[in-house]
N, C-alpha and C positions, 0 to 999 in steps of 0.2 A: 771828675770823670772826663777822660779825654773826649773830644769830638770825633765822630766817624771821619775817616780819611775821605775827603771830597771826591778823590778819583774813583771811589766806589760807584759813584752816580755820574760819572763822565761818560757821555755816549758819543764822544766825537769821532770814534772809530766805527760807529754803527751807521747802517743804511735802513731806515725804517719805513715800511709800507703801512699806511693807514687807510684801511677800506671803510668807506662811510664817513670820510673826513669832511663831507659837506654838510653833515649834521652838527647838532649843538655838541654833543659829547665827543664824537669822533674828531670834530675840529679842535676842541680844547686839548684833547690828547695829542693831536699833531703839533699844536703849538708848544705843549709842555715838553715833547721829545726833542723838538728843535731847540728849545731853550736849554736842554741839557747837553746839546752839542750835536745830536743826530742830524744827518742829511734825510729829510723826509720827503718821501713820495706820497702825495695826497690822491686818493682814488675815489671817485664817485661818478654820478651821472650828471650833476648839474655843474656845467662849466663856469658859469657866472659865479656861483658861490664858491667853487673851488679856486677861482682866480683870486676871489676877495680874501679867502683865508691865506692863499700863498703870499699875497702882498703883505698881509699882516705879519707873518712870520718873517719875511724878508725885511720889512721895515723895522722889526725888533733885532735885526742882526742875524737871523737864522738862515738855514740852507734849505730851500723847499721847491718843489715844482709840482704842478697839478698834471694827472694822467686821467683822462676820461675812461671810466670802465663800468661795467654793470657786473656786480658781484654774482649774479645768478646766471651768467653767461660764460661757459668755459673758454670760448674762443676770445671773448673780450679780455678776460683775465690774462690769458696767454699772451695777447698783444701788449698788454700794459706791462707785464712781467719783462718782456723783451725790450720794451722802450726804457723801462727803469734801468736794466742792466746796461744798456748803451749809454744812458745819461748819467747814472751814478755809480753804477757797479752793482755786484751781487747783493741782494737784500739779506740782512741779518735779523731783522725784526719785523714781525707781522702783527698788526693790531686788527682784529676783525670786530668792526663797530657797525656794520651794516645791519639794518633791521627796524622792526616797529610794529605796532598794532595796526588793526584795519577795522573800521566801524562794521564792515561786512561780517566779521567773526566775532564781534563784541556782544555778549549776552546782555539783553535789556528786557524790560517788561513786554515790550512789543516784538522782541526778537529773541526768543528763547533758544537754548542750546539745541533743541531738536530741530529747529529750523536752518541751522547752519548748513549750507550745501558743501558737498564733497569738494567741488570745485573751489569755493572760496577758502576752505580749510586748506586745501593743498598750496594755494597761492601764498597764504600768509605763512604757513608752516615751512614751506620751501624758502621764503624770503629770509626767515630767522635762522633756519637750520642749514639749508643747502648753500644759500648765499651768505649767511651769517657766519659760517664756519667750514662746512664740508669743501666746497669747491675752492676757496682760498687756500685751505690747508693742502689740499691736493696739488694745487698749482705751485705753491710756494715751498712747502714742507720737504719734499724730496730733494730739491735743489739745495737746501739748507743742509740736509743729511749728507749729501755728497761731499760738501765742504766741512762737515763735521762741526757747524756752528749756526745756532739759530735760537731765538726766542719767539714763541707764538703766544699771544695774548688774546683769548676770546672774551667778548663781553657777554656775561650772563645777565642775570636779574634776580631780584628778591623773589620773583614769582616762580622761578625755577626750583626754589627750595620750598615755599608755601604758596600754592596757586591762589592768586589773587581772584576775587570775584570779577565777573565780566570777561577778563582777557584770557579766555580758555585756550585758544589756539597758540597765543603768544607764549603762555606759561608752559604749555607742553613742548613747544619748541625749545624754549630756553633750558628746560630741564634735559632735553636731549644734547643741548650744547655742553652742559655740564659733564654728562656721561661721555660724550665724544672727546672732550678735553682730557679725561682721565685715560681713556683708551689710548689716545695718541701719545700721551705722557709716557706710557709703559712701552708703546711700539717703538718709539724714536729716541728713547733714553740713551741707548749705546751709540746712536749716531750723532750725539752732540746737539740735539735739538730738544729744548725745554718747552713744554706746553702747559700753560696755566690759564686760569680765568679771573676776571674780575667781576664781582657782583655789586653793581651800582645800587644804592638806595633810591630815593625819589629825587629826581633832578628835573625840574621844570623845563620842557623843551617844547618846540613847535607842536609836536604831535599830541601832547597831553595838556597843553596850557588851558585850553577851554574846558577841560575836565576839572581842573585844579583851581581856577580863578574866575570869579565873576568879572564883568566888564570893569568895574570900579576897583579891581585888584584884591578884593577880599576873598578868603578861601571858601570854595564850594564845600558842601557837607562831606564830599569824598575826600577833599584835601584835609579837612579838619580831622576826619577819621584817621588818615595816614600820619598827621602831625601828633595826634593823641597816641598813636602806636609807636611813635619814633621817640626813644628816650631823650635824644638831643632836641626835640620839639621844634625842628625846623627842616626845611629841604636842604639839599646839597647844591653845590655850585660846580660847574664843570671843571674848574681849576683843582678841586679837592680830589679828583680821580688821577691827577698828574703824578703824584708821588708814588702811588701804587704801580702805575705803568712804567715809570722810570726804574723803579726797583726791580720789577719783573724783566725789564728789558736789558738791564746791565748784566753783563756776563761775569762780572766781579761780585756785585752786591748780592746776586740771587744764583750763583753758580751751582748750588746743590738743591735748588728749589725747582720742582717739576710735579705736576699733577694737583696743584692746590687751587683752591678757590678763595681769593682775597676780597673780603667783604668790605666795601666803603658805603655803609649804610646808616650812619648814625646810631646804630644799635638796634634797628628795626627787627632783625631776625633773633635777637636776644630777648625781645619783649614777649611776655605771656599775658598774665592777668594783673 
C-alpha cells in the first residue's frame, strides 16, 4: 500500500497562531506545528514561559515568536493580531488552547455544587468559552474569511461529552465549545474557513498533576479510576496531539473536513462497562 504523500502534511506555507501556547498542551501543539513547517505565533500571558517555548522551537530549526496576549481581553487579542501580521503575515491557522479548571468551581465534599458562586462560575466559564474560543474566533476568523483561507482548531475535552465529577463549570464550558465549533463550521464554510475541535483524553499537566499523582509519583485514586476507564490504560503525552492538529491545520490533508471533533483519548469515550 503506498505511503501518504508527505506534502499533505507540509505546513510550510501556513502561519499558525496558538493561544495558550505557554501551557503544556498548547506548547506541544506549537512545537508540532512548527516541526511540520508552519511559522508559529505563540500567544499567552507568561512571557518567560513563552520565551522558553519559542527558544525550544527555534533551537529545533523551527520558526516562531512569542506575542504576549490575554485571550479574554479583546483589545489584547487585536494588538497581538496586528503584531503577528506585521511580523509574519496574515494568520491561516488558529489553535485555541487557553483554558483550565479552578478550585473555586470544583465540587468537593466541603464545597458542594450549591455553594459555587455566580461570580466564580462566570470567571471559569468565561475563561474556557469566551477566552477559549469565542473572542479568538471573533478576532481571527473574519480576517481568514476575507482571504478565503483558514483552519480553526478548538481544544475541547472528554468532559464536554460526558461531564466528569467535580469539574462542573469546566465541563459545561467545554460542551459549549463543541457546540460553537459546529455553529462556526456551518457559518464560515463558504468563506473557506474550516472549524474543528480536538478532544484530548487525560494528559497530565501542571493544573491536574496534584490530582493525578502522589508525591512519590504513584497514581491517586482518581488517576487510577481514569486509567481503569481508558482502554489503552495510560495517560497521553503532549506530542500525541500533534498529528491531529497537523492534519486539521493542513489545507490539503483535511480540505473537506469541517465541524468534526477529533478524539485523542486512548479510547476513553468508547468505554462503558
